[in-house]
N, C-alpha and C positions, 0 to 999 in steps of 0.2 A: 242291552248288555251292559254290566255295572263296568265303568272305566276307572281305573285307578291312577292316581296322581305319580307322579316320576318318583318321588322319594317312597311312596308306598310300593311299587313294583320292586325298586332296587333294594329295599331292605326286609321285605317280608320274609322271604324264605332264610335270613341270617336271624330274625327273631324266633323263627318256628323252630329253627335247629337248637337255638339257646333254650326253648321252654322244653323241648324234648330231652336235651340235655341237663335237666334240672335247675337251670340258670334262671335266678329272678332277673327279670327284664325291666332295667329302668329306660324309659323311653322320653327323653324331653325334646318336644315337638312344640314349635308355636302356635299359639290360638287361631285356631281357623284353619289349620292345615290337614284336618280329617283325621285326628287321632282315635276319634271313637269309631268310626267305621273301620279303619284300619285295626285297632284291639278286637273289633267283632269277627273280623275276616280271620285274622291269624290263631285267635283262641279257639274257633270252631275247628279251624285245622287241627288242632292239638286234643281237643276234650269234646266231648259231644253237648256238655254242658258249662253256662258261662255265667258267673256272678259279678255284676259290677257293683263296686262300693264307691257311692258320692257322698260329697257333704251335704247337698240340700236336695228337696223333693224337686226344685227348678231343673236339676240336673239329670232328672227320668227322661224328660223330652229328647234330648238328642240321641239317646240311645234307641229309643222308640222310633225317633224319624229315621235312623240309619238302620235299624233291623227292618222298616218296612221296605228298603231299596233291596236288601239280602231277600226278603221274603217272596219276591217275585219268582225266585228259582226254587227256593228251600222251603219247606213248611216248618217254620220254626216258631215255637211259640213264647210269650213273653208274658211277666207279670213282674210284681212290685210290691213293695209293702211301705205302706206310711205309718208314721206312730198313731196310737190311740187318741191323743187330742185333735188330730186331724181327722180323723176317720169315724169316731164314735159319733153316735146320733145324738148322745146328750150331751158331748163335750163343748163348754163355752170356750171363747177365746182366753188363753191365760192358763188354762187349766194343764196340768202335768199328768204324764201317764200313770205315776201311783195315784193319782188323784180319783181316778175311774175306778169304781169297784165293780170287774167285770165278773165277780163272783155270785154278786145279788142280781146281776141282770138276765132276766128271762131270755134274752135274744142272744146270750153268749153261744149257745149248741145250736141256733138257728143260721146256716149258711147255705149260700147258692153258688153256682159255677159261675166263675167271674171269665169274660173273655175279653180279653184286651185289644179292641178294636177301635179305642178312641185314644187320645192322649192323656196321660197319667191323671193330670190333674182334674181334666173332664171327667174322665171315667170316677175319678172319687165323688165329685159333685152329684154324677149319675147315680152312684151306690148308695150313697146319704139319701138321696130324695127319694128313690125307689125302695131303701129299706125300712123309712118310716112308713111308707104305703103298704110294703109286703111284709113287714115285720123280720126282718133278718138283722146279723150284725156285718158291717161293711168290712170290719177290722178281721174278723176271723174268717170270712170268704176271702179277703184279699191274701190272708196266712196261708189258708187252704191251698190257693191257688199256685203258691211259690213250688210246691212240691210235684207239680205236675207239669211246670214250664221248663223249657231249654235255656232260657236267658231270663234271668233275675237281676232286681236291682234292689240295693238297701242302702240307707244311710247309715254312714260311719259307726252308730253307737252299735247297732246290730252285728258289727263286725270286730271292733275293737274293744268292746264294753263285755267282760265275762258273762255276767248275768244275761244280758239282752242275746248274745251268740248262743246261749245255753238254750234259751227261750225258745227260739226258732228253731232248733234241733235239725239242722240239716247236716249231711256231712261234706265237708269241705274239700276233701280230697277227691271228690267225683266232679268238682268244678275247675274252670280256669278261673281265675280270681283276677279282676282288671281293677285296681283303686286308681280312681280320677281325682285329679286336683291335688296329687300328692304332696306337692308343696306345702300342704296344711297339716301335713304329719309332725310339722314343728309344734302343731298348737293341740295335738289330740289329746292331750292330758287335760285340756280345758272341756271336753266332752263330762268330764265327772267334778269339775269344779263346783264348788256351792259356795253360798255368801249369806251373809246373816245381817238384816240393816234394820234401822228404827220402823222404817214403815211396813218390814213384813212383821214383824212382832205386833206393831199396834195393829194391822190388818188381822193378825191372828187372834188378838185380845176380843175384837168387834166380832170375828166369825165363832168364838168358844161358845159352847154350852153349859160350860161347867165354870163355877167360882173357884174350884180349887185351881183350873185351868189358868184362870186369869190370874189369879194370884201368882201362880210361877212364872206367868208371862211378863207380869209387870216387875218381877225381881230379875228376869233375865234383860230386859229394857234397860233396866238402871246399871247392870253390869256391863253393857254394850256400850253404853254411852262413855264409860270409863276407860274404854280401850281402844276405841276408835279414832281416827284423826282424818281430816279433810284433805291431805294430800293426796294426788293423783299420782301414787306412787306406792309399790307394795313395799309396808315398814312390818318387820315380823313382831309378833305379839306372843308374850311369852305368859302374860295372866290370862288366859281364856276363860271366858266365863264356862260355869259348870252347872249341869243338871244331874240329881242322883238319878239312880236306877227308879224308884218310886216315882219322881217326878216325870221321868221320861214315859212310864207306864202310865200315869194319869193322862198325859196328853195323847198317845196314841190311843187309849180307849175313846178320848174325847175326838180326835182325828176319824176314827172307825166311824163315830154316831153321825158326824156332819156328813162322811161318805154315803153313807144308808141314805140319810136325810136328802140329799142332794139328788141321787137317783131316783126316788119316789117322787121328787118335784120336776123330773125331767129335765133337769139341768144341772151339770156338773161344772162349777166355775173352779177357779185356782183357788185351792185349800191351804192356807198360809201356815197352819200348824203343820201340816206335812213337809212344806220345806224346813221348817225348824227341825225336825226329826230325822229327815234325811241329812241335814247339816252334819248333827252330831252323830248320827250313824257312822257317817264316813269318818269324823275327827277320830271315831274310838279305834280304827283300823289301824293307827300308829303312821303309816306312809305319808298322810297328808299333813302339810305344815300350814299355821294360820299366820294370815297378814290383814292387815289394816290396809284398805285402800277406798279413797275418796268416800268415808264415812262408812265404809259396810267393812264387816269382818269377812277375809276370803279366807277358804282352804284349797291349798293346789298341792298336787302330787309332782314335783318338780323332776321326777323320774322319767322322762319319754320313753326310753326303751324299754320300761315296765308294760307300755301298750302297744308295742312295736315288735315285742318278742317273738309273736305269732309268725310274723313275717320270714323268720327264721326255720320253720318248719320245714322240712326237705320234702316232705309228703305234699307239700301244697304247693300249686303251678302258679305261679304270680307275675302280673305286670303291674309296676307304678308309673303312672305317666303323668305329665303337667308340662306346661308351657314355660315353666320357671323352677325346672327340679334343682335342688342345691348340688354342690358336686360330689362327686362319688365320695371323697374321703371323709367329706361333711356326714353322708348317710351311714357310713362305718362307723364313725368315732362318736358322733352327736346320737343318731338314732339307733346305734346298736347292730346293724346289718352285719351280719357275719358268713352268711352264705355266699356261695359262688354268684357273682354278679356281673351281668351284661350292661353295661352303662353306654347308652346310644344318644348321642346329640345329633339330630336329624341333618340340622343345616352344616354341621362339620362333618358328617361323613357322606355327603352327597355334593359337597361344597358348592351349596348353591342356597338362594334365599327362598325360603318358600312361606314366608308371611310378610304382611304390609310394612312400608318406610316411614321413618321420621327423622326430622331435622331436630338438631340439638341446639340450646341456647344456655350458656351458663352465666347466671347473673353472680357477678365478683366482689359487689359489695353489699353484700348481705350476707347472714348466717344465722342458725337457730342453736349455735353452740352456747352451752348453758352461763357461761362468764360473760357472754356478749349480749344476753336477752335484755331488752328494754322497751319502754314505750317507743321509742325514736325508730327503733328497730321493726317493730310491728306496724309503724306506720310506713315505713320503706316498703316492707312486703304488701302492705294494702294499695299502694302506689303501682307496685309490679303488676298487680293484679288490675288495677284499672288499665295500665296500658296494653297489657295482652289481652284484654276481654274486647277493647275497642278494635284490634287488629284480628281478633279470631272470625273466622268464617263462620263457626257453628258454637255448638255449647263447649264450656270450659270446666274440664275436671281438674279441681285443686287437692292435693292431697297432703295433709298436715301430720307432723308427728305425734300432736296429742289433741284433745278437744280443748283443752285451756289454750295454746297457741291458736288453734282453728277459732275459738270464740274472741280472742284478743284481734285477731286479723280481721274477721268476717265482721265484727262489729261495727268497722270504720267503714263498711262499703254500702251504698244505698243502690246499687245496681239489682236489676233482677238476678236472685242468688235463691239457691235451695241449700240448706245447712243439715248435714246428716244429724240425727239422734237418735236415742234408743228405739222410737218407734218408726222411723225412717221404712218406707216402702217404694219398691219399683214403681208401683202404680202413683203414688203422689209424686213421684220424681216424674214421670210422664207427665201429668197433669200440669206441673209448674213449667215443662218444656214447651207444652202445646201452648200455653197461656202467653207464651213470649217469645220474641224472636230468636234470642240465645241466652243463657243462664250461666252464672258461675256456680257449679257443685261443688260445695264445700263438703270434702272426705277427711277422713282419718285414716291413717296407714293400716292395713290388715282389716279396716271394717268393711260393711256390708256395701258400699258403694264404691269402694277402692279396688275390690275384688268380686263381687258379686252381680256386677251389671253388665247388660250388652243391651247398649242404645244403639238401634238400627233403624233404616226406613227405607223400604225399597233396596235391601241390599248395601244400604250405604251407612256409614257410621254418622251418629248425629254427634258426635265429639271430635272436635278439630285441633284441641290443645290440650295437654296436659301439663299441669304446673307441679313440681315437687316443691313444697316450701320447707327449707332445711332438709337434712339427713333423718330419715325416720328410724333412728338408734333406739331400742330399748332402752327406757331409762335406768342410770345407775342405782337401783335400790337394792334392798335385802334379797329379793327374790332372785336377781341376775347375779347377785354375789353367791348365790348357792348354787346356781347353776354353773358360773364360773370353776367353782371347786370342784365341781362333779366331771365337768370336761376336762380342767387340767389334769385330773386323776387318770382319765382314759386315756388322755395325750402324754403324759408324763411333762407337760408344760403348759405355759399360759397361751392362751391363743386369742388374740383380739379379733381376728377374722372371722373366726367359727361363733363368738360370742355377739357381736356387732354388725360387722361388715355385711355377712352372707344374710344373715335375717333382712338388713335392710335393703340389700340387693335386690332379694326375692319381692320384697312390699314394692318397689320402685318398678320392676318388670312388670308385675302384676298390674300397676295402676297404668302403664304404658299399654299394656294389652287390652285395657278398654276400648282404647281408641283404634286400634288395628285389630279387627277380627277377621280381615279377610288380605289374601295377596296383595289386592289392588287399594288397599285402603293406605292415606298417608295421614299425617300429622305432625304439629310442633311439639317438641318436649321442653320444657322451661326449668332447667334444673336451678332453683335458687339458692345457693350456699356456696360462698368461694371456695369450700372443701372438696366441691366437684371437679375444681382444676386437677387434682391428682391424677396421676397415670392410672391407678388403680379403678376409679369411677369411670373414666372416659373411656379404658379398655374393656371392661365389663359391662358398660351399657353402649359401646359399641358408638361413643360419642368421640373418637379421635380427633374429628375436624369440627369439633363445637365451635360456635360463634360467641365470642366474649360479649357480656354488655355489663353496662351501668346504668341508673337511673339519669 
């Protein structure tokens, strides 16, 4: 018999009642407290079908795992959908969905019944292996299976981006919708973010089959070099490179030829002309603003509520859940949630801790404040990391505000370390950990290692210490100024907390959550910035009795 935890028993009826009364439920429950199982149970009490919306494919597994526990009593079917790059038989690493020319593929209409009796990622591997042998399409087979399953899982784009949601064509009103890791909704606009770099254009020139295309791309490359800057912050660009309608059509014809040829060869790689076309297509909409960032031209839509407006549809039953949800007012003002909301903080509701614990230490002789940054400060931070590493019982997760600061500090350290990059993977990190007794893991706030990893062995956390190097405030750049203007209009006042403190607080809590994934986990949290001494940080990070320290 499935036994519920104390908080699940106490809040189950309250959540079900809220959902039946058409409230959007916001559930703030610590990592490892059983949110997934709880949301499954309450959802199936309200509606016969459940849609889980998650950030990454890796997050399909907890749904499959917990559904297996329920299946012992109820015959509930499960399915999921991964993107074409992950399921197409001919897609190579790096290919984008639009690069894959399904309309020319003879397997598009060849589908098989999919039975999800294995973990999702293992099933995808099996489907791809069988698909090559038996000549069927894994992607369209998975898509077809969605319409027959009781519980389905999709990644964010299939829910928040109109064209992808319309493509899968399911009636959302039939489902109880559970949006997991909902603190990430702060970055939902990044799903459509596009960038243009010298490397992209140079690779497009190499791939191009047309002399005319190469001429257009060479001109574009020269224009790009005139407007991009090396700074690791968003700087608004006024004179954006332009392509005429005729030039875009020439590139589009070239792109289509490359797509056809790649399918004929049985290898669909990333087609860089497609990236350029999608960049200009989005730019033409008008709601995207161009910025220079680290030698790239980036277009962003700063209106987060544009993507989240679907949450206000009163015909939809929705649970938002996370271990680090922002406050209710933030969700209403910044995210634009206007419908009735039942906001539940589990530990406050039951007046009891349901997560692991940690000891806090504040370094009062360092800071990442802009006017205090120097080589001497980076050396101090490196000395702190050495000190922390040698007393640590296991691996040390270090979270930096930016790649620049991470490079300046970690380059001074010769200990066993793994430093996050664009190509970082959990597999590589595990290899580094298994090769050493303990490792300094360098990560950037909101990056894949500070939020997306779970390092455990035999139900024991492999991280004993979490170090926050400076406060991970967003940089005061042109993008933040635009956000500030929009938030001020919504609130009729400026709000430092909403712009700076709450996003940084969520980032820090997520990092701490990497080490305490279970109620029995314990870790040390090192807050290396003298600004953490303020009551705001000590209260919100539950560090009122923090130990102060100096080198």
